[in-house]
C-alpha positions in Angstrom: -31.4 -0.3 -62.4 -33.3 3.0 -62.2 -32.9 5.1 -58.5 -36.3 6.7 -57.6 -36.0 10.4 -58.2 -36.0 11.4 -54.5 -32.6 9.2 -53.7 -30.8 10.9 -56.8 -31.9 14.5 -55.5 -30.4 13.1 -52.0 -27.1 12.0 -53.6 -26.7 15.3 -55.3 -27.2 17.3 -52.3 -25.1 15.4 -50.3 -22.3 15.8 -52.9 -23.1 19.4 -53.2 -22.4 19.8 -49.5 -18.8 18.1 -49.9 -17.6 14.8 -48.1 -14.2 15.8 -48.0 -12.2 18.6 -46.6 -8.9 19.7 -47.2 -6.2 19.9 -44.5 -6.7 23.7 -43.8 -10.6 22.9 -43.6 -10.3 20.0 -41.1 -11.0 20.5 -37.5 -9.1 19.1 -34.4 -10.8 16.7 -32.4 -7.8 16.7 -29.9 -9.0 18.5 -26.4 -6.6 21.4 -25.5 -3.8 21.0 -23.0 -4.7 21.6 -19.3 -1.8 23.5 -17.8 0.1 21.6 -15.3 -1.4 22.2 -11.7 0.9 24.2 -9.5 2.5 22.8 -6.4 3.0 24.6 -2.9 6.2 23.0 -1.8 7.3 23.6 2.0 10.6 22.8 3.4 10.0 21.5 7.0 13.6 22.6 8.3 11.8 26.2 8.5 8.2 27.4 9.1 7.9 29.8 6.0 5.3 30.3 3.2 5.4 27.6 0.7 7.0 28.2 -2.9 5.1 27.6 -5.8 6.3 25.2 -8.6 4.8 23.5 -11.5 5.4 20.0 -10.1 5.9 18.2 -6.9 9.5 18.2 -4.9 12.2 16.5 -6.7 12.8 12.9 -5.6 9.6 12.7 -3.9 6.7 10.0 -3.5 3.2 11.2 -4.1 -0.3 10.0 -3.0 -3.5 12.1 -3.8 -2.0 15.0 -4.9 0.5 15.3 -1.9 4.2 14.5 -2.4 7.3 14.2 0.1 11.0 13.4 -0.3 12.0 10.1 0.9 15.5 10.6 3.3 14.7 9.7 6.9 16.7 11.8 9.2 16.6 14.8 6.6 13.7 17.4 6.9 11.2 16.5 4.1 10.1 18.8 1.5 6.4 18.4 1.3 4.2 19.4 -1.8 0.7 20.1 -1.9 -0.8 20.1 -5.8 -3.9 22.6 -6.1 -5.7 19.7 -7.5 -5.6 17.9 -4.3 -8.9 17.2 -2.9 -9.8 17.0 0.9 -9.6 13.6 2.5 -12.8 11.8 3.1 -10.9 8.9 5.2 -7.4 8.6 6.5 -4.7 8.0 3.9 -1.3 6.6 4.8 1.7 5.8 2.7 5.2 4.3 3.9 7.6 6.4 1.9 10.2 4.6 3.9 9.3 1.2 5.9 11.8 0.9 8.8 12.8 -2.3 10.6 12.5 -3.7 13.9 9.2 -3.9 16.0 6.2 -2.2 14.8 4.6 0.6 17.1 1.7 -0.8 19.0 -1.7 1.1 19.2 -1.5 2.9 22.7 2.6 3.0 22.7 4.5 6.0 23.4 6.4 7.4 20.6 9.5 9.5 19.8 9.1 11.2 16.1 9.9 13.8 14.0 7.2 15.3 11.9 6.1 18.3 9.7 2.4 19.3 9.7 1.1 21.0 6.5 -2.6 22.1 5.8 -3.9 21.0 2.6 -5.8 24.1 1.7 -2.8 26.5 2.0 0.1 24.0 1.8 1.8 25.7 4.5 3.6 24.2 7.7 1.5 24.9 10.9 4.2 22.8 13.0 7.5 21.1 12.5 9.6 19.1 14.9 12.5 19.5 12.5 12.3 23.1 12.3 12.6 23.3 16.3 15.5 20.8 16.2 13.9 18.7 18.9 11.9 15.4 18.3 8.4 14.8 20.2 7.7 12.0 22.5 4.1 11.1 23.6 1.6 8.5 24.1 -0.6 8.0 21.1 -3.9 8.1 23.2 -3.2 11.8 23.7 -3.2 12.8 20.0 -5.4 13.5 17.4 -7.5 10.3 16.0 -5.4 10.4 12.3 -2.6 9.9 14.7 -4.1 7.2 16.7 -5.0 5.3 13.5 -2.4 6.2 11.3 0.7 5.4 13.2 0.5 1.9 14.6 2.3 -0.5 12.4 5.4 2.2 11.7 8.6 0.8 12.3 11.8 2.7 13.6 13.7 4.1 10.9 10.2 4.6 8.9 9.0 7.8 7.1 4.8 7.7 6.8 2.7 10.1 5.1 -0.3 10.5 6.3 -3.4 12.7 5.2 -5.9 13.3 7.6 -9.8 14.3 7.1 -10.8 17.2 9.2 -12.7 14.9 11.1 -9.8 12.8 12.3 -8.0 16.1 13.1 -9.3 19.2 14.6 -12.7 19.5 13.2 -14.7 22.6 13.4 -12.6 23.8 16.2 -8.6 24.0 15.5 -6.3 25.3 18.0 -6.5 29.3 18.0 -3.7 30.8 16.0 -2.4 27.5 14.6 -3.3 28.5 10.9 -5.6 25.6 10.5 -8.9 26.1 9.1 -12.1 24.3 10.2 -12.4 20.8 9.3 -9.4 21.2 7.0 -7.2 18.2 6.0 -4.0 17.8 7.4 -0.8 16.4 5.9 2.0 15.1 8.0 5.0 13.4 7.3 6.3 11.4 10.3 9.6 10.0 10.9 9.4 7.3 13.7 12.7 7.4 15.7 11.6 5.1 18.6 8.8 3.1 20.6 9.8 1.5 23.5 
């Protein structure tokens, strides 16, 4: 069987280009590895600039680029990844569930809490640092707490990631260190609710 001359020429041309390569000539198709995202970690026992590390705090629970330690009663460490995106809706995570009756929507609660700005990873408020739990009615706090605290049980710890429109919106308290429309992160320990 004879091949047309044009096919023979094409076969010779392809052979001349080389169909195989030696290991030194091969190219890797593996993508370069991305460096690990940095984490800003704050100790809620003190209001101080966060430390930067290559990962979240040890023994922590993570959700959407935010992490917290899980020992209720001990001031948490809160980590925020530089890769975390601003929240578009309220995110809640029961780190420790607690026990007993669930908190009602308009209840008065006694809690320990720590608030961290997502943009800076820095603490802007902490009852742990003050050494004094806070007591207040839920209908007197930001919407993110009004929606995010009900259902907690005494002895529980909950992580809240609150979008700016459920926090302070474009007008945060002056001098708070909170940016306009900033996503806020809270770690809340439920102590009691009558």
